[in-house]
TORKOL-4160 file (C-alpha; in steps of 0.2 Angstrom, whole numbers, padded with zeros to 4 digits, m for minus):
257
<pt num="1" X="0606" Y="0455" Z="0606"/>
<pt num="2" X="0614" Y="0471" Z="0612"/>
<pt num="3" X="0601" Y="0485" Z="0607"/>
<pt num="4" X="0584" Y="0475" Z="0608"/>
<pt num="5" X="0576" Y="0465" Z="0623"/>
<pt num="6" X="0565" Y="0450" Z="0619"/>
<pt num="7" X="0552" Y="0442" Z="0630"/>
<pt num="8" X="0544" Y="0428" Z="0619"/>
<pt num="9" X="0533" Y="0425" Z="0635"/>
<pt num="10" X="0527" Y="0442" Z="0640"/>
<pt num="11" X="0509" Y="0434" Z="0641"/>
<pt num="12" X="0500" Y="0421" Z="0634"/>
<pt num="13" X="0504" Y="0420" Z="0615"/>
<pt num="14" X="0512" Y="0437" Z="0615"/>
<pt num="15" X="0529" Y="0441" Z="0613"/>
<pt num="16" X="0537" Y="0459" Z="0617"/>
<pt num="17" X="0551" Y="0468" Z="0609"/>
<pt num="18" X="0558" Y="0483" Z="0618"/>
<pt num="19" X="0570" Y="0495" Z="0608"/>
<pt num="20" X="0586" Y="0496" Z="0619"/>
<pt num="21" X="0597" Y="0511" Z="0615"/>
<pt num="22" X="0591" Y="0524" Z="0629"/>
<pt num="23" X="0605" Y="0534" Z="0630"/>
<pt num="24" X="0602" Y="0539" Z="0610"/>
<pt num="25" X="0583" Y="0539" Z="0613"/>
<pt num="26" X="0583" Y="0521" Z="0603"/>
<pt num="27" X="0591" Y="0529" Z="0588"/>
<pt num="28" X="0590" Y="0516" Z="0574"/>
<pt num="29" X="0607" Y="0511" Z="0569"/>
<pt num="30" X="0611" Y="0494" Z="0557"/>
<pt num="31" X="0615" Y="0485" Z="0571"/>
<pt num="32" X="0599" Y="0486" Z="0581"/>
<pt num="33" X="0589" Y="0485" Z="0564"/>
<pt num="34" X="0597" Y="0468" Z="0560"/>
<pt num="35" X="0594" Y="0463" Z="0577"/>
<pt num="36" X="0576" Y="0468" Z="0576"/>
<pt num="37" X="0575" Y="0458" Z="0559"/>
<pt num="38" X="0582" Y="0443" Z="0566"/>
<pt num="39" X="0571" Y="0443" Z="0582"/>
<pt num="40" X="0554" Y="0445" Z="0571"/>
<pt num="41" X="0559" Y="0431" Z="0560"/>
<pt num="42" X="0563" Y="0421" Z="0576"/>
<pt num="43" X="0546" Y="0424" Z="0582"/>
<pt num="44" X="0537" Y="0423" Z="0566"/>
<pt num="45" X="0542" Y="0404" Z="0567"/>
<pt num="46" X="0538" Y="0402" Z="0584"/>
<pt num="47" X="0521" Y="0393" Z="0586"/>
<pt num="48" X="0518" Y="0399" Z="0604"/>
<pt num="49" X="0517" Y="0416" Z="0598"/>
<pt num="50" X="0504" Y="0424" Z="0591"/>
<pt num="51" X="0506" Y="0442" Z="0593"/>
<pt num="52" X="0520" Y="0452" Z="0594"/>
<pt num="53" X="0522" Y="0470" Z="0603"/>
<pt num="54" X="0536" Y="0483" Z="0598"/>
<pt num="55" X="0540" Y="0497" Z="0611"/>
<pt num="56" X="0554" Y="0508" Z="0616"/>
<pt num="57" X="0552" Y="0517" Z="0632"/>
<pt num="58" X="0542" Y="0532" Z="0639"/>
<pt num="59" X="0555" Y="0545" Z="0632"/>
<pt num="60" X="0555" Y="0537" Z="0615"/>
<pt num="61" X="0549" Y="0523" Z="0605"/>
<pt num="62" X="0563" Y="0528" Z="0592"/>
<pt num="63" X="0569" Y="0546" Z="0590"/>
<pt num="64" X="0575" Y="0542" Z="0571"/>
<pt num="65" X="0590" Y="0535" Z="0561"/>
<pt num="66" X="0607" Y="0536" Z="0569"/>
<pt num="67" X="0613" Y="0550" Z="0559"/>
<pt num="68" X="0631" Y="0548" Z="0564"/>
<pt num="69" X="0631" Y="0532" Z="0554"/>
<pt num="70" X="0626" Y="0541" Z="0540"/>
<pt num="71" X="0633" Y="0559" Z="0540"/>
<pt num="72" X="0648" Y="0556" Z="0529"/>
<pt num="73" X="0642" Y="0543" Z="0518"/>
<pt num="74" X="0641" Y="0545" Z="0498"/>
<pt num="75" X="0627" Y="0539" Z="0489"/>
<pt num="76" X="0638" Y="0525" Z="0482"/>
<pt num="77" X="0641" Y="0520" Z="0500"/>
<pt num="78" X="0623" Y="0519" Z="0505"/>
<pt num="79" X="0619" Y="0510" Z="0490"/>
<pt num="80" X="0631" Y="0497" Z="0494"/>
<pt num="81" X="0626" Y="0497" Z="0512"/>
<pt num="82" X="0608" Y="0492" Z="0507"/>
<pt num="83" X="0600" Y="0496" Z="0524"/>
<pt num="84" X="0583" Y="0495" Z="0518"/>
<pt num="85" X="0584" Y="0476" Z="0513"/>
<pt num="86" X="0583" Y="0475" Z="0531"/>
<pt num="87" X="0566" Y="0486" Z="0534"/>
<pt num="88" X="0560" Y="0474" Z="0518"/>
<pt num="89" X="0562" Y="0459" Z="0529"/>
<pt num="90" X="0553" Y="0467" Z="0544"/>
<pt num="91" X="0539" Y="0473" Z="0532"/>
<pt num="92" X="0536" Y="0454" Z="0529"/>
<pt num="93" X="0532" Y="0448" Z="0546"/>
<pt num="94" X="0515" Y="0437" Z="0545"/>
<pt num="95" X="0509" Y="0438" Z="0564"/>
<pt num="96" X="0500" Y="0454" Z="0569"/>
<pt num="97" X="0512" Y="0467" Z="0576"/>
<pt num="98" X="0507" Y="0481" Z="0588"/>
<pt num="99" X="0518" Y="0497" Z="0591"/>
<pt num="100" X="0516" Y="0504" Z="0608"/>
<pt num="101" X="0524" Y="0522" Z="0606"/>
<pt num="102" X="0527" Y="0533" Z="0620"/>
<pt num="103" X="0538" Y="0550" Z="0618"/>
<pt num="104" X="0547" Y="0552" Z="0600"/>
<pt num="105" X="0543" Y="0542" Z="0586"/>
<pt num="106" X="0552" Y="0553" Z="0572"/>
<pt num="107" X="0559" Y="0549" Z="0556"/>
<pt num="108" X="0565" Y="0531" Z="0555"/>
<pt num="109" X="0555" Y="0529" Z="0573"/>
<pt num="110" X="0539" Y="0534" Z="0564"/>
<pt num="111" X="0542" Y="0524" Z="0549"/>
<pt num="112" X="0546" Y="0508" Z="0561"/>
<pt num="113" X="0530" Y="0512" Z="0570"/>
<pt num="114" X="0520" Y="0513" Z="0553"/>
<pt num="115" X="0527" Y="0497" Z="0547"/>
<pt num="116" X="0518" Y="0489" Z="0562"/>
<pt num="117" X="0500" Y="0484" Z="0560"/>
<pt num="118" X="0493" Y="0494" Z="0574"/>
<pt num="119" X="0498" Y="0509" Z="0586"/>
<pt num="120" X="0494" Y="0513" Z="0603"/>
<pt num="121" X="0501" Y="0529" Z="0607"/>
<pt num="122" X="0504" Y="0538" Z="0625"/>
<pt num="123" X="0499" Y="0555" Z="0628"/>
<pt num="124" X="0516" Y="0561" Z="0627"/>
<pt num="125" X="0519" Y="0552" Z="0609"/>
<pt num="126" X="0526" Y="0564" Z="0596"/>
<pt num="127" X="0526" Y="0558" Z="0577"/>
<pt num="128" X="0535" Y="0565" Z="0563"/>
<pt num="129" X="0546" Y="0564" Z="0547"/>
<pt num="130" X="0558" Y="0578" Z="0551"/>
<pt num="131" X="0571" Y="0572" Z="0537"/>
<pt num="132" X="0570" Y="0588" Z="0527"/>
<pt num="133" X="0577" Y="0598" Z="0542"/>
<pt num="134" X="0594" Y="0589" Z="0539"/>
<pt num="135" X="0593" Y="0590" Z="0521"/>
<pt num="136" X="0585" Y="0574" Z="0515"/>
<pt num="137" X="0570" Y="0564" Z="0515"/>
<pt num="138" X="0561" Y="0550" Z="0521"/>
<pt num="139" X="0568" Y="0534" Z="0514"/>
<pt num="140" X="0560" Y="0519" Z="0524"/>
<pt num="141" X="0542" Y="0520" Z="0518"/>
<pt num="142" X="0538" Y="0538" Z="0527"/>
<pt num="143" X="0531" Y="0546" Z="0512"/>
<pt num="144" X="0522" Y="0530" Z="0505"/>
<pt num="145" X="0515" Y="0525" Z="0522"/>
<pt num="146" X="0510" Y="0541" Z="0529"/>
<pt num="147" X="0501" Y="0546" Z="0514"/>
<pt num="148" X="0491" Y="0530" Z="0513"/>
<pt num="149" X="0487" Y="0532" Z="0531"/>
<pt num="150" X="0483" Y="0551" Z="0532"/>
<pt num="151" X="0480" Y="0557" Z="0514"/>
<pt num="152" X="0491" Y="0568" Z="0502"/>
<pt num="153" X="0489" Y="0585" Z="0509"/>
<pt num="154" X="0494" Y="0582" Z="0526"/>
<pt num="155" X="0507" Y="0570" Z="0522"/>
<pt num="156" X="0514" Y="0583" Z="0510"/>
<pt num="157" X="0514" Y="0596" Z="0525"/>
<pt num="158" X="0522" Y="0584" Z="0539"/>
<pt num="159" X="0535" Y="0579" Z="0527"/>
<pt num="160" X="0539" Y="0595" Z="0519"/>
<pt num="161" X="0539" Y="0605" Z="0535"/>
<pt num="162" X="0545" Y="0592" Z="0547"/>
<pt num="163" X="0534" Y="0597" Z="0560"/>
<pt num="164" X="0530" Y="0584" Z="0576"/>
<pt num="165" X="0513" Y="0580" Z="0578"/>
<pt num="166" X="0503" Y="0573" Z="0596"/>
<pt num="167" X="0496" Y="0556" Z="0597"/>
<pt num="168" X="0478" Y="0565" Z="0598"/>
<pt num="169" X="0482" Y="0575" Z="0582"/>
<pt num="170" X="0489" Y="0557" Z="0574"/>
<pt num="171" X="0473" Y="0547" Z="0579"/>
<pt num="172" X="0463" Y="0562" Z="0572"/>
<pt num="173" X="0472" Y="0558" Z="0556"/>
<pt num="174" X="0470" Y="0540" Z="0556"/>
<pt num="175" X="0486" Y="0536" Z="0560"/>
<pt num="176" X="0485" Y="0528" Z="0577"/>
<pt num="177" X="0472" Y="0516" Z="0585"/>
<pt num="178" X="0471" Y="0524" Z="0602"/>
<pt num="179" X="0479" Y="0537" Z="0614"/>
<pt num="180" X="0480" Y="0533" Z="0633"/>
<pt num="181" X="0489" Y="0541" Z="0647"/>
<pt num="182" X="0507" Y="0538" Z="0647"/>
<pt num="183" X="0508" Y="0526" Z="0661"/>
<pt num="184" X="0495" Y="0515" Z="0651"/>
<pt num="185" X="0501" Y="0514" Z="0634"/>
<pt num="186" X="0509" Y="0497" Z="0635"/>
<pt num="187" X="0495" Y="0488" Z="0646"/>
<pt num="188" X="0483" Y="0495" Z="0631"/>
<pt num="189" X="0495" Y="0487" Z="0619"/>
<pt num="190" X="0494" Y="0471" Z="0630"/>
<pt num="191" X="0476" Y="0472" Z="0631"/>
<pt num="192" X="0473" Y="0474" Z="0613"/>
<pt num="193" X="0486" Y="0459" Z="0609"/>
<pt num="194" X="0477" Y="0449" Z="0620"/>
<pt num="195" X="0460" Y="0450" Z="0611"/>
<pt num="196" X="0469" Y="0446" Z="0594"/>
<pt num="197" X="0478" Y="0431" Z="0602"/>
<pt num="198" X="0461" Y="0425" Z="0608"/>
<pt num="199" X="0458" Y="0423" Z="0589"/>
<pt num="200" X="0463" Y="0409" Z="0576"/>
<pt num="201" X="0481" Y="0413" Z="0573"/>
<pt num="202" X="0479" Y="0407" Z="0556"/>
<pt num="203" X="0464" Y="0417" Z="0552"/>
<pt num="204" X="0473" Y="0432" Z="0559"/>
<pt num="205" X="0488" Y="0429" Z="0548"/>
<pt num="206" X="0477" Y="0428" Z="0533"/>
<pt num="207" X="0467" Y="0443" Z="0537"/>
<pt num="208" X="0484" Y="0453" Z="0540"/>
<pt num="209" X="0490" Y="0448" Z="0522"/>
<pt num="210" X="0474" Y="0454" Z="0513"/>
<pt num="211" X="0472" Y="0469" Z="0522"/>
<pt num="212" X="0490" Y="0474" Z="0516"/>
<pt num="213" X="0487" Y="0468" Z="0499"/>
<pt num="214" X="0474" Y="0482" Z="0498"/>
<pt num="215" X="0487" Y="0496" Z="0498"/>
<pt num="216" X="0496" Y="0487" Z="0485"/>
<pt num="217" X="0484" Y="0481" Z="0471"/>
<pt num="218" X="0469" Y="0487" Z="0463"/>
<pt num="219" X="0451" Y="0482" Z="0470"/>
<pt num="220" X="0450" Y="0466" Z="0459"/>
<pt num="221" X="0467" Y="0459" Z="0462"/>
<pt num="222" X="0464" Y="0463" Z="0483"/>
<pt num="223" X="0447" Y="0453" Z="0482"/>
<pt num="224" X="0454" Y="0439" Z="0472"/>
<pt num="225" X="0467" Y="0437" Z="0488"/>
<pt num="226" X="0454" Y="0440" Z="0500"/>
<pt num="227" X="0442" Y="0426" Z="0493"/>
<pt num="228" X="0456" Y="0414" Z="0491"/>
<pt num="229" X="0462" Y="0418" Z="0510"/>
<pt num="230" X="0443" Y="0414" Z="0516"/>
<pt num="231" X="0441" Y="0399" Z="0506"/>
<pt num="232" X="0458" Y="0394" Z="0514"/>
<pt num="233" X="0452" Y="0396" Z="0531"/>
<pt num="234" X="0440" Y="0381" Z="0529"/>
<pt num="235" X="0455" Y="0370" Z="0529"/>
<pt num="236" X="0459" Y="0374" Z="0547"/>
<pt num="237" X="0453" Y="0364" Z="0563"/>
<pt num="238" X="0452" Y="0382" Z="0569"/>
<pt num="239" X="0438" Y="0385" Z="0556"/>
<pt num="240" X="0428" Y="0371" Z="0563"/>
<pt num="241" X="0431" Y="0374" Z="0581"/>
<pt num="242" X="0426" Y="0392" Z="0579"/>
<pt num="243" X="0408" Y="0389" Z="0570"/>
<pt num="244" X="0405" Y="0374" Z="0581"/>
<pt num="245" X="0408" Y="0384" Z="0597"/>
<pt num="246" X="0396" Y="0398" Z="0590"/>
<pt num="247" X="0384" Y="0385" Z="0588"/>
<pt num="248" X="0385" Y="0377" Z="0605"/>
<pt num="249" X="0386" Y="0395" Z="0613"/>
<pt num="250" X="0402" Y="0392" Z="0620"/>
<pt num="251" X="0421" Y="0400" Z="0619"/>
<pt num="252" X="0431" Y="0393" Z="0606"/>
<pt num="253" X="0448" Y="0385" Z="0610"/>
<pt num="254" X="0459" Y="0388" Z="0595"/>
<pt num="255" X="0476" Y="0378" Z="0592"/>
<pt num="256" X="0483" Y="0388" Z="0576"/>
<pt num="257" X="0479" Y="0372" Z="0565"/>
């Protein structure tokens, strides 16, 4: 891995992926995205990992796509490159994925953060979809996820003006979970990850799937999936352990089985 760092044992049952192109403010080139896709697939298959944290550095989560890779491309070139197939694979990550964001999360960086399930932001975080300023528009889900997260009017404003918003403003719109001092953003992401990792990993994945489906289906279809996953949880040892521990007034010990 050249452009990301992976720590599979960052904390108990928690893996950390760090975007690592600091000179380019973690601009998302094709190689970085491919490495990220492969790392997430590997962590998804690792039974010891229950939660994944994705971060950059204090200056930038990711300042956008690598414009130098795209500037001279034609529409046919972009079609053949098919860069968004990588994003589709990242979106299919089954385990809970937390973005720890500080500094710039712009364009593709904002889209990558929104691909995660939760976002912890530092006080210095800046979110935005400024593609309009270079003659294009979001292409990795920005118009869709941003609209679902904050509503049509605000999404339209941010996409059509390209203006940045602070972590506090993003939290007010419901885009992020929490805003903390810059020196605390990764710590807070780890605390959230630890809490989630203490739960049944199977139940967490089933719940994530059901929540994500709510954005893609009508209510009846979403309820059908929710009920199927609810029933499926009763086929796990974790369900027996969780309910037994509740009755016995003790802390459950989940094994992901």
